[in-house]
N, C-alpha and C positions, 0 to 999 in steps of 0.2 A: 318662688313668688306664684301661693299654690292658685291652681286654676289657670296659668297665663295662657294665652296664643301660643302655638309650636308653629314652630317657621319647617318649611322643606326649604333649604337652594338645591333646585333644579339646572346642576351645574357640576361639569368636573374638572373649573378653574380651578387654579388657588389663588389668581387677582382677583375673580369675584370677591372669593371667600375673604381676602384678605383685607378689600374695602366695605366687605361688612361689619366686620372686624375694627376697622379703624370708626365706624360710629358704634360700639360695643354693643354689638350684635351677633352673636353664636350661636349660627343655627343647626336644631336639633336635627341633623338629618342630612349630609348631601346626598343628592339623587342624579347623576348624570343621565338625559337621553339621550337616545341615538337613534336621528332621524338622519333624514335626507336632506342636509345644505345646500344643493346645487340648486340660482337660480334657476328660474326659468322662462322662458325662451323674451325677449322681449324685456323682463323685468325692469323695474327701479332696485336700486339700492334701498331709499326707504322701505320701498314695498319688502323685499327682502325680508329687510330686519325686522318688521313687522308681522311676515307667515311666520316665520321661523319660531321667534319669542310666543306668540298664539301655538304654534303646532308642536314647539316644549311641553304649555304646560298643558295640552291636551294627551301628551307621551307620561309625563309624568302622573296626571290625573291616573293611569289608566295602571299605573305598577303601582298608585298605593289604594286601591278596591277592597284587595284582601291585608290592607296595615292596619290593626281595628285600634292600635295606639298613634295616629293619625292623622283618624278619619276625620276630626276637628280644625286639621293646621290651613295654614298659612302656607301654599304655594307660586315661591318669586324663579322667573323665567326669565333669563335676560336671550340677549344673540346681535355682536357688533360684527356690520357688516363697515366695510371701508369702501366710500366710491367714488369715482374718476370719472365727473362727466354723467354719461347713463348707465358708464360700464362698471360693474359690480368686479373688485377685484376677490380674491381668494383667499381664508386661511392656509398662508402657504405650507406645501408639508415636503414641497422638495426643491431642491435647492434650483432650480431653473423656473418654477414659480416666483422664489423668490427674488433673481434674479430681475423680470420681469417685472413682478411690482414695481420695485426699488429704481428700477425704466422710467419709472408711470411718470412717478410721481417725482423725482428729480427734477425739481424747481420750479413748480406748480404746485396748487392747488387743489387739494382735495376736499373733504366730508369724509366724518363717520358718522356712522347711529346707530345706535341703540332701541333694541326693540326692547320695552320692558312688559308681564305681566305680570300680575299677583290675583290670584283664585283662591277666593276669601271659602269657607268651610262648607257655605250656600252651592257654593258652584256660581257664581260669579265672579267672572276675567274683567278686572283693569288694567286697561293697555295707557303706556305712553311712547313718545318715540321723541330722542332727543337727537339734534342733529346740532357736531362741533365743525368748524372749518380749520383745515388746518395747510399752513405752508411750508412746503423742506425747502432747505436752500439747492445748489445745483449740486448735485454729488461727483465729485469729482471718481478718476477710474478706482485709485483707491479707496474711498469712501466706499468705495459699491462692496469692492472685492472684499476689503477686511470686515466689513458685517456682514456677508455672508460666512466669512468663515470663521465666526462668531460662534456663527447658530442660534443667537439668539432671533431670528426671525421664523423658528418652526414653530406653529404652530397658530401664528398669531394672524390678526384678519389685517391684510393688508402687509403682508410682510414684514411690520416692522413691529415695535413694545416699547413703545411714545417714554415712559415708563424706567426707559433702559438707557442703550447706548443709544439708539435714537433719539435721544432726545437731545442732543445736540445738532440735529437736523434741522427739528424746526426752527425756523424764525419768527412766526407768525398762530398763532392761534386764538380762534373768537369760540366761546361755546365753555360749553364747562370739560374740564381737565377731566374729570375720572369717567367722563363719558366715553375718554379717548383711549383709558386703562383695559373700561371693559366692562361699567357699571354707575349710571350718572347718581353720584349717594344724593344729591336735592331731592329725585323724583324716589329714589327704594323707599327713603326715608319717608316722603309726603304719604307715600304707597301704604306703608305698615303702617302709622301713624293714624292715616286715613279709616283702615281696619282697625285700632286698637291695639297694634302692638306696641308693648312697655318697654319700649327705648329707650327713655328716656330713665329707669328704674336701674339699667343695669349702670348712667350715671353715677345715680345717687350713691352704689355699691362701694364706689370707688374712696370714699368720705366717711 
């Protein structure tokens, strides 16, 4: 499509790329950012998700300064945080972190927040925060030990992946499923269409 808007996905998450592909979007560039994702003292999960999404957007823009071919691209960033009450759960990298997450989530409800930021070519940032409530069954010792042994938890917010084995732990979910996976598609699509990104053009090419 001549002159179409380009899109940068400022994320290294394969799940976010797969979700965008699901709605016919293929970013022109993947640009993972590296920022400190540790929560600030007393920072609430929802506030952390919003702050990190915005900081990722700022980091991506700084990286794009010398990229002439992407000077007029849209930049999409996202960050997903799992919260139990006021506590922010980590993106588990060590088995001890994942084990702690599973113990906290077992038999309880928690909330998953994704902060989204879409930056337009003129530098304006449009932000959304999406919340989904999830309730886990009470996890047996075998549930926990087997899930930890699977390794599926590694790098996942809250130490689990709902699109994988942990989908069997979910009793109830209120809100967006794709938000829990890592990118709420309704909100992402709405932001992109609002900036004139031709999502439907790729759908028409299928015919």
